[in-house]
MOPAC internal coordinates of N, CA, C and O (Angstrom, degrees):
PM7 1SCF
backbone

  N    0.0000 0     0.00 0     0.00 0    0    0    0
  C    1.4761 1     0.00 0     0.00 0    1    0    0
  C    1.5169 1   107.36 1     0.00 0    2    1    0
  O    1.2310 1   120.99 1   -40.87 1    3    2    1
  N    1.3426 1   115.70 1   139.13 1    3    2    1
  C    1.4405 1   120.15 1   177.38 1    5    3    2
  C    1.5351 1   111.20 1   -60.18 1    6    5    3
  O    1.2310 1   122.29 1   -41.60 1    7    6    5
  N    1.3288 1   113.22 1   138.40 1    7    6    5
  C    1.4651 1   119.52 1  -177.57 1    9    7    6
  C    1.5393 1   114.79 1   -51.44 1   10    9    7
  O    1.2310 1   121.14 1   136.13 1   11   10    9
  N    1.3377 1   115.43 1   -43.87 1   11   10    9
  C    1.4717 1   119.03 1  -178.30 1   13   11   10
  C    1.5084 1   112.17 1   -65.92 1   14   13   11
  O    1.2310 1   120.06 1   145.51 1   15   14   13
  N    1.3824 1   117.50 1   -34.49 1   15   14   13
  C    1.4547 1   120.74 1   174.49 1   17   15   14
  C    1.5380 1   110.32 1   -66.59 1   18   17   15
  O    1.2310 1   119.60 1   136.34 1   19   18   17
  N    1.3103 1   118.37 1   -43.66 1   19   18   17
  C    1.4407 1   122.55 1   179.42 1   21   19   18
  C    1.5403 1   111.00 1   -61.14 1   22   21   19
  O    1.2310 1   119.96 1   137.70 1   23   22   21
  N    1.2678 1   117.69 1   -42.30 1   23   22   21
  C    1.4534 1   120.80 1  -177.48 1   25   23   22
  C    1.5155 1   111.63 1   -67.11 1   26   25   23
  O    1.2310 1   121.06 1   150.54 1   27   26   25
  N    1.3880 1   115.58 1   -29.46 1   27   26   25
  C    1.4748 1   122.27 1  -179.81 1   29   27   26
  C    1.5110 1   111.76 1   -70.51 1   30   29   27
  O    1.2310 1   118.60 1   162.13 1   31   30   29
  N    1.3484 1   120.27 1   -17.87 1   31   30   29
  C    1.4187 1   119.08 1  -176.37 1   33   31   30
  C    1.4862 1   110.95 1   -84.57 1   34   33   31
  O    1.2310 1   122.35 1   -46.68 1   35   34   33
  N    1.3500 1   113.11 1   133.32 1   35   34   33
  C    1.4671 1   121.75 1   177.90 1   37   35   34
  C    1.5460 1   106.82 1  -125.76 1   38   37   35
  O    1.2310 1   121.66 1   -50.26 1   39   38   37
  N    1.3070 1   114.44 1   129.74 1   39   38   37
  C    1.4879 1   120.15 1  -175.49 1   41   39   38
  C    1.5437 1   111.78 1   -52.97 1   42   41   39
  O    1.2310 1   119.89 1   134.71 1   43   42   41
  N    1.2702 1   117.81 1   -45.29 1   43   42   41
  C    1.5182 1   119.69 1  -175.13 1   45   43   42
  C    1.5417 1   111.96 1   -67.55 1   46   45   43
  O    1.2310 1   121.87 1   144.47 1   47   46   45
  N    1.3455 1   114.03 1   -35.53 1   47   46   45
  C    1.4781 1   117.35 1   175.82 1   49   47   46
  C    1.5194 1   113.50 1   -65.23 1   50   49   47
  O    1.2310 1   121.04 1   139.11 1   51   50   49
  N    1.3564 1   115.61 1   -40.89 1   51   50   49
  C    1.4162 1   120.18 1   178.95 1   53   51   50
  C    1.5152 1   110.22 1   -67.57 1   54   53   51
  O    1.2310 1   120.37 1   136.31 1   55   54   53
  N    1.3443 1   116.90 1   -43.69 1   55   54   53
  C    1.4908 1   120.50 1   178.12 1   57   55   54
  C    1.5052 1   110.64 1   -59.93 1   58   57   55
  O    1.2310 1   119.42 1   135.95 1   59   58   57
  N    1.2647 1   118.71 1   -44.05 1   59   58   57
  C    1.4905 1   121.01 1   176.86 1   61   59   58
  C    1.4494 1   114.73 1   -63.43 1   62   61   59
  O    1.2310 1   120.47 1   140.04 1   63   62   61
  N    1.3864 1   116.71 1   -39.96 1   63   62   61
  C    1.4394 1   117.61 1   178.20 1   65   63   62
  C    1.5606 1   112.37 1   -64.81 1   66   65   63
  O    1.2310 1   121.03 1   136.93 1   67   66   65
  N    1.3170 1   115.64 1   -43.07 1   67   66   65
  C    1.4741 1   118.94 1  -179.99 1   69   67   66
  C    1.4958 1   111.72 1   -66.06 1   70   69   67
  O    1.2310 1   119.93 1   146.06 1   71   70   69
  N    1.3684 1   117.74 1   -33.94 1   71   70   69
  C    1.4690 1   119.36 1   176.49 1   73   71   70
  C    1.5319 1   109.86 1   -66.40 1   74   73   71
  O    1.2310 1   119.50 1   138.69 1   75   74   73
  N    1.2929 1   118.56 1   -41.31 1   75   74   73
  C    1.4913 1   120.78 1   178.78 1   77   75   74
  C    1.5730 1   108.17 1   -63.66 1   78   77   75
  O    1.2310 1   120.96 1   137.49 1   79   78   77
  N    1.3168 1   115.77 1   -42.51 1   79   78   77
  C    1.4387 1   119.95 1   179.99 1   81   79   78
  C    1.5266 1   110.80 1   -60.54 1   82   81   79
  O    1.2310 1   120.52 1   132.62 1   83   82   81
  N    1.3594 1   116.60 1   -47.38 1   83   82   81
  C    1.4639 1   120.94 1   177.48 1   85   83   82
  C    1.5799 1   111.02 1   -60.80 1   86   85   83
  O    1.2310 1   119.79 1   136.55 1   87   86   85
  N    1.2545 1   118.00 1   -43.45 1   87   86   85
  C    1.4750 1   124.75 1   178.81 1   89   87   86
  C    1.5235 1   110.61 1   -62.42 1   90   89   87
  O    1.2310 1   119.61 1   138.52 1   91   90   89
  N    1.2548 1   118.36 1   -41.48 1   91   90   89
  C    1.4651 1   121.25 1   176.21 1   93   91   90
  C    1.4690 1   113.56 1   -65.02 1   94   93   91
  O    1.2310 1   120.80 1   134.46 1   95   94   93
  N    1.3594 1   116.07 1   -45.54 1   95   94   93
  C    1.4828 1   119.96 1   176.73 1   97   95   94
  C    1.5312 1   112.20 1   -60.08 1   98   97   95
  O    1.2310 1   121.20 1   139.28 1   99   98   97
  N    1.2951 1   115.32 1   -40.72 1   99   98   97
  C    1.4750 1   120.85 1  -179.30 1  101   99   98
  C    1.5447 1   110.20 1   -68.82 1  102  101   99
  O    1.2310 1   121.13 1   135.28 1  103  102  101
  N    1.2890 1   115.45 1   -44.72 1  103  102  101
  C    1.5003 1   120.13 1  -179.41 1  105  103  102
  C    1.6060 1   111.73 1   -58.92 1  106  105  103
  O    1.2310 1   121.02 1   138.68 1  107  106  105
  N    1.3016 1   115.66 1   -41.32 1  107  106  105
  C    1.4530 1   120.38 1  -176.11 1  109  107  106
  C    1.5212 1   113.82 1  -100.28 1  110  109  107
  O    1.2310 1   119.39 1  -174.53 1  111  110  109
  N    1.2878 1   118.76 1     5.47 1  111  110  109
  C    1.4927 1   122.18 1   176.44 1  113  111  110
  C    1.5645 1   111.79 1    66.59 1  114  113  111
  O    1.2310 1   120.53 1  -145.53 1  115  114  113
  N    1.3348 1   116.60 1    34.47 1  115  114  113
  C    1.4472 1   117.02 1  -179.26 1  117  115  114
  C    1.5428 1   109.05 1   -86.98 1  118  117  115
  O    1.2310 1   120.89 1   -54.08 1  119  118  117
  N    1.3062 1   115.90 1   125.92 1  119  118  117
  C    1.4609 1   124.39 1  -178.26 1  121  119  118
  C    1.5488 1   113.04 1   -84.74 1  122  121  119
  O    1.2310 1   120.25 1   -23.80 1  123  122  121
  N    1.3051 1   117.13 1   156.20 1  123  122  121
  C    1.4391 1   119.66 1   177.00 1  125  123  122
  C    1.5426 1   111.69 1   -59.19 1  126  125  123
  O    1.2310 1   120.37 1   148.00 1  127  126  125
  N    1.3079 1   116.91 1   -32.00 1  127  126  125
  C    1.4695 1   122.83 1  -178.79 1  129  127  126
  C    1.5362 1   110.48 1   -67.42 1  130  129  127
  O    1.2310 1   120.23 1   162.94 1  131  130  129
  N    1.3318 1   117.16 1   -17.06 1  131  130  129
  C    1.4618 1   121.30 1   178.54 1  133  131  130
  C    1.5344 1   113.60 1   -97.44 1  134  133  131
  O    1.2310 1   120.92 1  -176.97 1  135  134  133
  N    1.2840 1   115.85 1     3.03 1  135  134  133
  C    1.4633 1   120.12 1  -177.36 1  137  135  134
  C    1.5906 1   107.83 1  -109.79 1  138  137  135
  O    1.2310 1   120.53 1   -44.22 1  139  138  137
  N    1.3076 1   116.59 1   135.78 1  139  138  137
  C    1.4612 1   118.46 1   177.82 1  141  139  138
  C    1.5196 1   110.00 1  -137.34 1  142  141  139
  O    1.2310 1   122.74 1   -33.84 1  143  142  141
  N    1.3438 1   112.36 1   146.16 1  143  142  141
  C    1.3866 1   119.68 1   175.26 1  145  143  142
  C    1.5532 1   106.48 1  -110.47 1  146  145  143
  O    1.2310 1   120.89 1   -47.19 1  147  146  145
  N    1.3187 1   115.91 1   132.81 1  147  146  145
  C    1.5259 1   120.08 1  -179.39 1  149  147  146
  C    1.5286 1   104.88 1  -123.92 1  150  149  147
  O    1.2310 1   123.34 1   -46.25 1  151  150  149
  N    1.3151 1   111.20 1   133.75 1  151  150  149
  C    1.4750 1   119.94 1   175.96 1  153  151  150
  C    1.4706 1   108.57 1  -131.89 1  154  153  151
  O    1.2310 1   117.87 1   -31.25 1  155  154  153
  N    1.3090 1   121.66 1   148.75 1  155  154  153
  C    1.4163 1   125.22 1  -179.14 1  157  155  154
  C    1.5249 1   112.34 1  -138.71 1  158  157  155
  O    1.2310 1   122.20 1   -22.95 1  159  158  157
  N    1.2952 1   113.40 1   157.05 1  159  158  157
  C    1.4683 1   118.56 1   175.30 1  161  159  158
  C    1.4836 1   107.34 1  -144.97 1  162  161  159
  O    1.2310 1   120.08 1   -20.23 1  163  162  161
  N    1.3057 1   117.46 1   159.77 1  163  162  161
  C    1.4134 1   122.00 1  -179.86 1  165  163  162
  C    1.5452 1   112.55 1  -119.63 1  166  165  163
  O    1.2310 1   121.15 1   -34.68 1  167  166  165
  N    1.3367 1   115.41 1   145.32 1  167  166  165
  C    1.4202 1   119.76 1   176.34 1  169  167  166
  C    1.5244 1   109.04 1  -120.58 1  170  169  167
  O    1.2310 1   119.79 1   -47.40 1  171  170  169
  N    1.3142 1   118.01 1   132.60 1  171  170  169
  C    1.4605 1   120.11 1   176.56 1  173  171  170
  C    1.5393 1   108.04 1   -94.35 1  174  173  171
  O    1.2310 1   122.29 1   -51.80 1  175  174  173
  N    1.3392 1   113.21 1   128.20 1  175  174  173
  C    1.4485 1   117.60 1  -179.59 1  177  175  174
  C    1.5056 1   105.31 1  -114.27 1  178  177  175
  O    1.2310 1   120.56 1   -56.30 1  179  178  177
  N    1.2994 1   116.53 1   123.70 1  179  178  177
  C    1.4262 1   121.14 1   179.02 1  181  179  178
  C    1.4769 1   114.85 1  -164.89 1  182  181  179
  O    1.2310 1   119.93 1   -10.91 1  183  182  181
  N    1.2901 1   117.74 1   169.09 1  183  182  181
  C    1.4555 1   124.27 1   175.48 1  185  183  182
  C    1.5560 1   104.86 1  -107.56 1  186  185  183
  O    1.2310 1   121.32 1   -59.49 1  187  186  185
  N    1.2878 1   115.08 1   120.51 1  187  186  185
  C    1.4522 1   118.06 1  -173.48 1  189  187  186
  C    1.5186 1   112.16 1  -132.24 1  190  189  187
  O    1.2310 1   119.60 1   -22.56 1  191  190  189
  N    1.2897 1   118.37 1   157.44 1  191  190  189
  C    1.4476 1   120.58 1   173.52 1  193  191  190
  C    1.5338 1   108.70 1   -74.46 1  194  193  191
  O    1.2310 1   119.63 1   -10.07 1  195  194  193
  N    1.2640 1   118.31 1   169.93 1  195  194  193
  C    1.4632 1   121.25 1   175.43 1  197  195  194
  C    1.5305 1   109.45 1   -62.77 1  198  197  195
  O    1.2310 1   120.85 1   -47.69 1  199  198  197
  N    1.3263 1   115.98 1   132.31 1  199  198  197
  C    1.4462 1   120.59 1  -179.32 1  201  199  198
  C    1.5052 1   110.48 1  -133.36 1  202  201  199
  O    1.2310 1   119.76 1   -36.84 1  203  202  201
  N    1.3010 1   118.06 1   143.16 1  203  202  201
  C    1.4312 1   123.66 1   173.33 1  205  203  202
  C    1.5157 1   108.04 1  -121.15 1  206  205  203
  O    1.2310 1   119.80 1   -43.50 1  207  206  205
  N    1.3239 1   117.99 1   136.50 1  207  206  205
  C    1.4368 1   122.90 1   176.05 1  209  207  206
  C    1.5307 1   104.52 1  -119.65 1  210  209  207
  O    1.2310 1   120.46 1   -65.51 1  211  210  209
  N    1.3317 1   116.72 1   114.49 1  211  210  209
  C    1.4619 1   119.96 1  -179.16 1  213  211  210
  C    1.5176 1   106.82 1  -121.38 1  214  213  211
  O    1.2310 1   122.23 1   -50.97 1  215  214  213
  N    1.3179 1   113.33 1   129.03 1  215  214  213
  C    1.4865 1   117.43 1  -178.61 1  217  215  214
  C    1.5503 1   107.36 1  -138.99 1  218  217  215
  O    1.2310 1   121.77 1   -28.56 1  219  218  217
  N    1.3129 1   114.23 1   151.44 1  219  218  217
  C    1.4633 1   118.15 1   178.39 1  221  219  218
  C    1.4781 1   112.61 1   -82.97 1  222  221  219
  O    1.2310 1   119.17 1   154.00 1  223  222  221
  N    1.3649 1   119.20 1   -26.00 1  223  222  221
  C    1.4127 1   123.42 1  -172.87 1  225  223  222
  C    1.5314 1   109.10 1  -119.07 1  226  225  223
  O    1.2310 1   120.35 1   -61.22 1  227  226  225
  N    1.2989 1   116.94 1   118.78 1  227  226  225
  C    1.5162 1   120.81 1  -178.48 1  229  227  226
  C    1.5379 1   110.91 1   -66.77 1  230  229  227
  O    1.2310 1   119.71 1   156.68 1  231  230  229
  N    1.3622 1   118.16 1   -23.32 1  231  230  229
  C    1.4879 1   114.94 1  -177.06 1  233  231  230
  C    1.5235 1   111.34 1   -98.26 1  234  233  231
  O    1.2310 1   119.59 1  -177.04 1  235  234  233
  N    1.3069 1   118.38 1     2.96 1  235  234  233
  C    1.4486 1   120.52 1   177.27 1  237  235  234
  C    1.4925 1   111.59 1   -81.20 1  238  237  235
  O    1.2310 1   119.67 1   -52.02 1  239  238  237
  N    1.3376 1   118.24 1   127.98 1  239  238  237
  C    1.4928 1   118.14 1  -178.22 1  241  239  238
  C    1.5449 1   110.60 1   -67.04 1  242  241  239
  O    1.2310 1   121.57 1   -35.32 1  243  242  241
  N    1.3453 1   114.60 1   144.68 1  243  242  241
  C    1.3941 1   119.93 1  -177.84 1  245  243  242
  C    1.5697 1   106.66 1  -114.45 1  246  245  243
  O    1.2310 1   122.74 1   -44.16 1  247  246  245
  N    1.3509 1   112.35 1   135.84 1  247  246  245
  C    1.4797 1   119.57 1  -178.70 1  249  247  246
  C    1.5631 1   105.81 1  -132.98 1  250  249  247
  O    1.2310 1   122.36 1   -52.69 1  251  250  249
  N    1.2932 1   113.08 1   127.31 1  251  250  249
  C    1.4745 1   115.62 1   174.42 1  253  251  250
  C    1.4830 1   107.80 1  -145.03 1  254  253  251
  O    1.2310 1   120.98 1   -25.15 1  255  254  253
  N    1.3020 1   115.73 1   154.85 1  255  254  253
  C    1.4716 1   120.70 1  -174.59 1  257  255  254
  C    1.5754 1   105.87 1   -72.60 1  258  257  255
  O    1.2310 1   121.74 1   -31.26 1  259  258  257
  N    1.3468 1   114.28 1   148.74 1  259  258  257
  C    1.4166 1   119.45 1   176.72 1  261  259  258
  C    1.5270 1   109.56 1  -122.37 1  262  261  259
  O    1.2310 1   122.67 1   -28.95 1  263  262  261
  N    1.3014 1   112.49 1   151.05 1  263  262  261
  C    1.4400 1   117.16 1   179.51 1  265  263  262
  C    1.4964 1   109.62 1   -74.12 1  266  265  263
  O    1.2310 1   119.57 1   -15.22 1  267  266  265
  N    1.3791 1   118.43 1   164.78 1  267  266  265
  C    1.4887 1   119.13 1  -178.02 1  269  267  266
  C    1.4839 1   111.50 1   -90.06 1  270  269  267
  O    1.2310 1   117.65 1  -167.19 1  271  270  269
  N    1.3084 1   122.08 1    12.81 1  271  270  269
  C    1.4450 1   123.74 1   176.79 1  273  271  270
  C    1.5261 1   112.27 1   -91.60 1  274  273  271
  O    1.2310 1   119.05 1  -163.58 1  275  274  273
  N    1.2902 1   119.41 1    16.42 1  275  274  273
  C    1.4564 1   126.08 1   179.01 1  277  275  274
  C    1.5157 1   111.97 1  -101.83 1  278  277  275
  O    1.2310 1   120.63 1   -35.38 1  279  278  277
  N    1.3107 1   116.41 1   144.62 1  279  278  277
  C    1.4493 1   123.07 1   174.83 1  281  279  278
  C    1.4839 1   109.26 1  -121.28 1  282  281  279
  O    1.2310 1   120.48 1   -26.77 1  283  282  281
  N    1.3272 1   116.69 1   153.23 1  283  282  281
  C    1.4842 1   120.72 1   176.67 1  285  283  282
  C    1.4963 1   108.90 1  -108.71 1  286  285  283
  O    1.2310 1   120.72 1   -47.20 1  287  286  285
  N    1.3396 1   116.23 1   132.80 1  287  286  285
  C    1.4710 1   122.24 1   168.84 1  289  287  286
  C    1.4718 1   105.87 1  -113.46 1  290  289  287
  O    1.2310 1   118.86 1   -44.64 1  291  290  289
  N    1.3109 1   119.78 1   135.36 1  291  290  289
  C    1.4455 1   125.03 1  -179.91 1  293  291  290
  C    1.5742 1   106.85 1  -110.11 1  294  293  291
  O    1.2310 1   120.92 1   -45.10 1  295  294  293
  N    1.3102 1   115.85 1   134.90 1  295  294  293
  C    1.4730 1   118.45 1   174.99 1  297  295  294
  C    1.5253 1   107.54 1  -123.33 1  298  297  295
  O    1.2310 1   120.66 1   -53.11 1  299  298  297
  N    1.3409 1   116.35 1   126.89 1  299  298  297
  C    1.4461 1   123.14 1  -179.15 1  301  299  298
  C    1.5568 1   110.80 1  -108.20 1  302  301  299
  O    1.2310 1   120.43 1   -42.34 1  303  302  301
  N    1.2849 1   116.78 1   137.66 1  303  302  301
  C    1.5017 1   121.01 1   172.71 1  305  303  302
  C    1.5313 1   106.37 1  -116.33 1  306  305  303
  O    1.2310 1   121.43 1   -33.15 1  307  306  305
  N    1.3189 1   114.87 1   146.85 1  307  306  305
  C    1.4552 1   120.52 1  -178.48 1  309  307  306
  C    1.5541 1   108.36 1  -139.10 1  310  309  307
  O    1.2310 1   121.14 1   -49.78 1  311  310  309
  N    1.3624 1   115.42 1   130.22 1  311  310  309
  C    1.4138 1   122.19 1   179.72 1  313  311  310
  C    1.5228 1   109.14 1  -128.98 1  314  313  311
  O    1.2310 1   119.45 1   -44.93 1  315  314  313
  N    1.3145 1   118.65 1   135.07 1  315  314  313
  C    1.4797 1   120.54 1  -178.68 1  317  315  314
  C    1.5617 1   107.96 1   -86.41 1  318  317  315
  O    1.2310 1   120.99 1   -12.08 1  319  318  317
  N    1.2736 1   115.71 1   167.92 1  319  318  317
  C    1.4698 1   122.18 1  -178.16 1  321  319  318
  C    1.4910 1   112.00 1   -65.31 1  322  321  319
  O    1.2310 1   118.62 1   155.26 1  323  322  321
  N    1.3513 1   120.23 1   -24.74 1  323  322  321
  C    1.4392 1   123.68 1   178.92 1  325  323  322
  C    1.5375 1   110.28 1   -92.41 1  326  325  323
  O    1.2310 1   119.72 1  -171.26 1  327  326  325
  N    1.3242 1   118.13 1     8.74 1  327  326  325
  C    1.4496 1   119.86 1   174.93 1  329  327  326
  C    1.5340 1   118.08 1    94.96 1  330  329  327
  O    1.2310 1   120.22 1   177.07 1  331  330  329
  N    1.3258 1   117.19 1    -2.93 1  331  330  329
  C    1.4839 1   118.30 1   178.80 1  333  331  330
  C    1.5035 1   108.76 1   -72.85 1  334  333  331
  O    1.2310 1   121.51 1   -40.87 1  335  334  333
  N    1.3648 1   114.71 1   139.13 1  335  334  333
  C    1.4135 1   121.23 1  -178.69 1  337  335  334
  C    1.5141 1   110.06 1  -109.66 1  338  337  335
  O    1.2310 1   119.39 1   -55.90 1  339  338  337
  N    1.3198 1   118.77 1   124.10 1  339  338  337
  C    1.4426 1   120.44 1   177.65 1  341  339  338
  C    1.5428 1   107.56 1   -83.07 1  342  341  339
  O    1.2310 1   121.10 1   -23.57 1  343  342  341
  N    1.3457 1   115.50 1   156.43 1  343  342  341
  C    1.4787 1   119.10 1   178.71 1  345  343  342
  C    1.5068 1   112.06 1   -60.06 1  346  345  343
  O    1.2310 1   119.65 1   -30.49 1  347  346  345
  N    1.3094 1   118.27 1   149.51 1  347  346  345
  C    1.4851 1   119.02 1   179.56 1  349  347  346
  C    1.5668 1   111.63 1   -62.08 1  350  349  347
  O    1.2310 1   120.08 1   -35.39 1  351  350  349
  N    1.3095 1   117.45 1   144.61 1  351  350  349
  C    1.4414 1   124.00 1   179.94 1  353  351  350
  C    1.5275 1   104.97 1  -110.43 1  354  353  351
  O    1.2310 1   120.99 1   -64.05 1  355  354  353
  N    1.3209 1   115.70 1   115.95 1  355  354  353
  C    1.5011 1   122.33 1  -178.83 1  357  355  354
  C    1.5180 1   107.51 1  -106.16 1  358  357  355
  O    1.2310 1   121.17 1   -58.00 1  359  358  357
  N    1.3425 1   115.37 1   122.00 1  359  358  357
  C    1.4440 1   121.89 1   179.97 1  361  359  358
  C    1.5124 1   109.68 1  -106.82 1  362  361  359
  O    1.2310 1   121.29 1   -62.03 1  363  362  361
  N    1.3579 1   115.14 1   117.97 1  363  362  361
  C    1.4255 1   120.13 1  -173.40 1  365  363  362
  C    1.5211 1   108.46 1  -113.50 1  366  365  363
  O    1.2310 1   120.44 1   -36.38 1  367  366  365
  N    1.3503 1   116.76 1   143.62 1  367  366  365
  C    1.4631 1   117.87 1  -178.56 1  369  367  366
  C    1.5464 1   111.37 1   -67.63 1  370  369  367
  O    1.2310 1   122.67 1   -32.15 1  371  370  369
  N    1.3280 1   112.49 1   147.85 1  371  370  369
  C    1.4782 1   119.14 1   179.87 1  373  371  370
  C    1.4555 1   112.06 1   120.83 1  374  373  371
  O    1.2310 1   121.09 1   -29.11 1  375  374  373
  N    1.3230 1   115.51 1   150.89 1  375  374  373
  C    1.4946 1   118.02 1  -178.61 1  377  375  374
  C    1.5250 1   111.47 1  -101.13 1  378  377  375
  O    1.2310 1   119.23 1   163.73 1  379  378  377
  N    1.2882 1   119.08 1   -16.27 1  379  378  377
  C    1.4867 1   120.10 1   177.94 1  381  379  378
  C    1.4810 1   110.40 1  -132.29 1  382  381  379
  O    1.2310 1   120.68 1   -53.68 1  383  382  381
  N    1.3247 1   116.30 1   126.32 1  383  382  381
  C    1.4670 1   121.25 1  -178.63 1  385  383  382
  C    1.5011 1   106.28 1  -128.24 1  386  385  383
  O    1.2310 1   120.79 1   -35.15 1  387  386  385
  N    1.3356 1   116.10 1   144.85 1  387  386  385
  C    1.4662 1   122.52 1  -179.63 1  389  387  386
  C    1.5240 1   107.41 1  -103.31 1  390  389  387
  O    1.2310 1   119.71 1   -42.61 1  391  390  389
  N    1.3356 1   118.15 1   137.39 1  391  390  389
  C    1.4513 1   122.62 1  -175.92 1  393  391  390
  C    1.5418 1   110.77 1   -59.18 1  394  393  391
  O    1.2310 1   119.42 1   137.39 1  395  394  393
  N    1.3337 1   118.71 1   -42.61 1  395  394  393
  C    1.4428 1   118.24 1  -177.79 1  397  395  394
  C    1.4755 1   116.20 1   -65.54 1  398  397  395
  O    1.2310 1   120.08 1   168.77 1  399  398  397
  N    1.3330 1   117.45 1   -11.23 1  399  398  397
  C    1.4599 1   119.73 1   177.59 1  401  399  398
  C    1.5769 1   108.66 1   -66.81 1  402  401  399
  O    1.2310 1   121.13 1   156.09 1  403  402  401
  N    1.3315 1   115.44 1   -23.91 1  403  402  401
  C    1.4853 1   120.96 1  -171.94 1  405  403  402
  C    1.5808 1   113.76 1  -108.95 1  406  405  403
  O    1.2310 1   120.17 1   178.01 1  407  406  405
  N    1.3279 1   117.28 1    -1.99 1  407  406  405
  C    1.4175 1   121.22 1  -173.18 1  409  407  406
  C    1.5485 1   114.63 1   -67.61 1  410  409  407
  O    1.2310 1   121.85 1   149.47 1  411  410  409
  N    1.3276 1   114.05 1   -30.53 1  411  410  409
  C    1.5090 1   118.90 1  -179.87 1  413  411  410
  C    1.5232 1   111.17 1  -115.24 1  414  413  411
  O    1.2310 1   120.97 1  -135.12 1  415  414  413
  N    1.3307 1   115.75 1    44.88 1  415  414  413
  C    1.4649 1   121.02 1   177.40 1  417  415  414
  C    1.5214 1   108.01 1  -112.39 1  418  417  415
  O    1.2310 1   121.82 1    -8.13 1  419  418  417
  N    1.2903 1   114.11 1   171.87 1  419  418  417
  C    1.4465 1   121.43 1  -179.14 1  421  419  418
  C    1.5617 1   110.47 1   -91.26 1  422  421  419
  O    1.2310 1   119.27 1  -172.70 1  423  422  421
  N    1.2897 1   119.01 1     7.30 1  423  422  421
  C    1.4587 1   122.88 1   175.51 1  425  423  422
  C    1.4683 1   110.85 1   -63.19 1  426  425  423
  O    1.2310 1   117.97 1   -52.94 1  427  426  425
  N    1.3065 1   121.47 1   127.06 1  427  426  425
  C    1.4664 1   122.08 1  -177.43 1  429  427  426
  C    1.5088 1   111.44 1   -66.87 1  430  429  427
  O    1.2310 1   121.68 1   -29.89 1  431  430  429
  N    1.3222 1   114.39 1   150.11 1  431  430  429
  C    1.4526 1   121.16 1  -175.18 1  433  431  430
  C    1.4904 1   114.39 1   -61.34 1  434  433  431
  O    1.2310 1   119.45 1   154.07 1  435  434  433
  N    1.3444 1   118.65 1   -25.93 1  435  434  433
  C    1.4907 1   117.78 1   179.96 1  437  435  434
  C    1.5332 1   113.22 1   -92.40 1  438  437  435
  O    1.2310 1   119.63 1  -176.37 1  439  438  437
  N    1.3370 1   118.31 1     3.63 1  439  438  437
  C    1.4783 1   119.59 1   174.92 1  441  439  438
  C    1.4666 1   111.53 1   -68.89 1  442  441  439
  O    1.2310 1   120.32 1   -30.61 1  443  442  441
  N    1.2885 1   116.99 1   149.39 1  443  442  441
  C    1.4903 1   122.52 1   174.51 1  445  443  442
  C    1.4880 1   108.25 1  -102.94 1  446  445  443
  O    1.2310 1   118.76 1   -45.50 1  447  446  445
  N    1.3007 1   119.98 1   134.50 1  447  446  445
  C    1.4514 1   124.56 1   175.42 1  449  447  446
  C    1.5427 1   111.48 1  -113.89 1  450  449  447
  O    1.2310 1   122.38 1   -39.61 1  451  450  449
  N    1.3398 1   113.05 1   140.39 1  451  450  449
  C    1.4015 1   119.73 1   177.89 1  453  451  450
  C    1.5430 1   108.81 1  -137.77 1  454  453  451
  O    1.2310 1   120.25 1   -21.66 1  455  454  453
  N    1.3214 1   117.13 1   158.34 1  455  454  453
  C    1.3982 1   118.70 1   177.03 1  457  455  454
  C    1.5081 1   111.21 1  -126.66 1  458  457  455
  O    1.2310 1   120.70 1   -36.10 1  459  458  457
  N    1.3111 1   116.27 1   143.90 1  459  458  457
  C    1.4502 1   122.59 1   173.77 1  461  459  458
  C    1.5202 1   107.72 1  -141.57 1  462  461  459
  O    1.2310 1   120.45 1   -24.22 1  463  462  461
  N    1.2821 1   116.75 1   155.78 1  463  462  461
  C    1.5052 1   122.19 1  -178.78 1  465  463  462
  C    1.4760 1   109.88 1   -53.41 1  466  465  463
  O    1.2310 1   118.89 1   144.39 1  467  466  465
  N    1.3523 1   119.72 1   -35.61 1  467  466  465
  C    1.4112 1   123.99 1  -169.66 1  469  467  466
  C    1.5623 1   115.04 1  -104.08 1  470  469  467
  O    1.2310 1   121.20 1   159.60 1  471  470  469
  N    1.3057 1   115.30 1   -20.40 1  471  470  469
  C    1.4568 1   119.28 1  -172.11 1  473  471  470
  C    1.5159 1   110.91 1    91.36 1  474  473  471
  O    1.2310 1   119.66 1   175.48 1  475  474  473
  N    1.3073 1   118.25 1    -4.52 1  475  474  473
  C    1.4624 1   120.93 1   175.87 1  477  475  474
  C    1.5164 1   108.02 1   -92.26 1  478  477  475
  O    1.2310 1   121.45 1   -16.36 1  479  478  477
  N    1.3728 1   114.84 1   163.64 1  479  478  477
  C    1.4312 1   118.80 1   173.08 1  481  479  478
  C    1.5504 1   109.67 1   -73.49 1  482  481  479
  O    1.2310 1   120.86 1   -23.36 1  483  482  481
  N    1.2988 1   115.96 1   156.64 1  483  482  481
  C    1.4563 1   121.41 1   173.24 1  485  483  482
  C    1.5254 1   110.62 1  -137.99 1  486  485  483
  O    1.2310 1   120.40 1     2.58 1  487  486  485
  N    1.3234 1   116.83 1  -177.42 1  487  486  485
  C    1.4787 1   119.03 1  -176.96 1  489  487  486
  C    1.5391 1   112.80 1   -62.76 1  490  489  487
  O    1.2310 1   120.77 1   139.89 1  491  490  489
  N    1.3426 1   116.14 1   -40.11 1  491  490  489
  C    1.4521 1   121.67 1  -179.46 1  493  491  490
  C    1.5495 1   110.84 1   -62.34 1  494  493  491
  O    1.2310 1   121.36 1   130.16 1  495  494  493
  N    1.3453 1   115.00 1   -49.84 1  495  494  493
  C    1.4354 1   119.87 1   179.39 1  497  495  494
  C    1.5263 1   113.28 1   -65.37 1  498  497  495
  O    1.2310 1   119.73 1   145.08 1  499  498  497
  N    1.3038 1   118.13 1   -34.92 1  499  498  497
  C    1.4407 1   122.76 1  -177.62 1  501  499  498
  C    1.5353 1   112.28 1   -66.14 1  502  501  499
  O    1.2310 1   120.12 1   147.28 1  503  502  501
  N    1.3748 1   117.39 1   -32.72 1  503  502  501
  C    1.4225 1   117.50 1  -179.45 1  505  503  502
  C    1.5209 1   111.70 1   -96.38 1  506  505  503
  O    1.2310 1   119.37 1  -177.60 1  507  506  505
  N    1.2899 1   118.81 1     2.40 1  507  506  505
  C    1.5043 1   122.37 1  -178.88 1  509  507  506
  C    1.5064 1   111.05 1   -71.03 1  510  509  507
  O    1.2310 1   120.10 1   180.00 1  511  510  509

């Protein structure tokens, strides 16, 4: 976890937030099976020259220009409040994909694939 995020956490604030969350669920009869946590991460896929990034400070953000030959693939994971895990959702750039592109890949059979122009999630993919 980034140092600034860790410093921002205060035990009493977290405890109060989770108490309000519990009270809200109880008030409206929301079950754990109806609650989901979604997290996503992106992977840059590209062909690059050898690069070295050297910095004096490990906490200092690094920014460098990237070439336009990179694509972003987003992977989302979803877990319900009762511990059920949904298959990974892989979002690939492009608006048209052919099924036979993926027949001989190592993508697991239960993975979900989606396409977007950018490789990022969007409203349509999020509610799918």
